[in-house]
N, C-alpha and C positions, 0 to 999 in steps of 0.2 A: 295454659293455652287460653282459657277464658279471660284471664286478666289482660293478656296482650291484645286480644280481640276487642276488649272494652276500650282500649286506648285509640282505636281506629286504625285506618290503614297507615302503613309506614310512609313517612315523608319521602318524596322523590329526591334522591341525593344528586343525581346527575342531570344533564340537559335532556329535554324531551325530544321525541322524534321530530316534532315540528321545529324545534330549535336547531337540531342537527341538519335538517333539510334546508333550512333558510339561512344557513351560515354563509358568510361571504366566500366566494371561490375566485381564483385567479382567472383572468380572461385568457383566451388562446394566445394572444401576443405576449402576455406575461409568462405563460408556460414556455413559449419558445425562447424567451430571454433567459429563463432559469436553466433550460437545457443547454443553451449556448454557454452560459457561465460555467456550468459543470464541465463541459468539454474543454474550455480554456484552462480550467484548473487541472484537468487530467493532462493536458499538453505540458503545462508548466511542471508538473510532477515528473513526467517522462523526461523532459529536458534536464531537470535537476538530477535524476537518476543517471542519465547518460553522462553528464559531466562528472558525477561522483565515480562512475565506472572508469572513465578515462584517467581521472586522478589516481585511482587505486592501481590501475595497470602501470602508470608511470612509477608509482611508489614501489610496486613489486619489481619492476625492471631495474630500478635503482638499487634496491636491496640485493637482487640477484647479482648484479654487476659488482657490488661491493663484496659479496661473499666469494664470487668466482674471479675476482680481479687479479689475484696473485697466482692463479692456476694456469698452467700452459694449456694449449689446445688439446693435446692427447689426454692429459689428466682431466680436462673438462669433459671429454666424451665419457671417460670412465666414471666420473661423478654423476653425470646425467643418467647413465644406464646401470648404475650399480644396483638399483632396486629391481631391474628387469634382467635376470641372468640370460634369458633367451635372446636378448637383444645385444649382448656384448659382441665386440668385434674381434 
């Protein structure tokens, strides 16, 4: 303990409080622009997800049609409700 005290106080590794308080900060206009850019990014992501959902629904419908294409209508009802015995006709 005495040896470490003899070396003096530990050097400051990070910025001082004065440095922290005097750092450059964005203006109110810049903050508004940043918020607007984030909103645009969110809208773009939402549009992309909507498009992907539409494509996925089309692909599911196509695969469903391919699987049920050779089945007649009565058989199709049976296939649709085979997992729900209370819903059979």
